[in-house]
N, C-alpha and C positions, 0 to 999 in steps of 0.2 A: 700245326697249321698255320701257314704266310698270309699276310689280308692281299697279297697279290695273288693269289690260289682262288679264294674266296672272294672276288670282283668279276673274276671270269667264270662266273658260276650264277648260272639263272636262279629267277626266284625258288622252283620247285625242286630243284637243287638243292639251293637251300634250306629246305625245309626238312629235305629227307637227310643233308647232315646235322641240322639240329637235332632232328630224331633219333638217330644214329649216336651222336655225342649223347645224348639224356638218359639212354639204355648204357650206354656205356660208362655211364657217372654212376649210376644206380648199381651195375658189377661193381664198379672200384668200391663202394660204401659199403657196400656190404662183404667183400673182401674185406675190407680194414676193418669190419665190428667182427670179425670169426678171426683174424691174424693172419690173413695170408697173403697178405697184399707187398709183394717183391717193391715195389716203387711206389714211395707214398707221393712223389715229385709228382707224378701222373694227374691224381686227384685235380691240382693246381693247375694241369696244365690243359685235362678237360674243362675246370670251368670257365678257362680264359678262350677257351675255342668257343661254347659255347656263347659269352659273350658276344665275341667277335661276329659269330654267324648273325644273331639278331640283332646287334650293330647293322648288318649289311639289310639285313632282309627290311629293320625299320630305313633306311634312307632310300631304297627302292619303293617302298610303300610311298613315304611320301612325297620322289620324284613323283610317280605316277598319280599319284594325288594332285599335284602341281599344274602338270601337265593334261588334266580333265579340266580345270578354272578357266 
């Protein structure tokens, strides 16, 4: 997932994407625990995607709070 794709999403879409990524990370960790994980690098990629989404959510929150003052 690229940053440009994330910038185009609304706050609701970002929260949905974050939930989806967290579920995927849980499933990947479970597969890793039972030695059925095909691509171990996917764990790292999903963690980075979660961080990106959280960053953009926080930026939007700060932008919205700044406009209220």
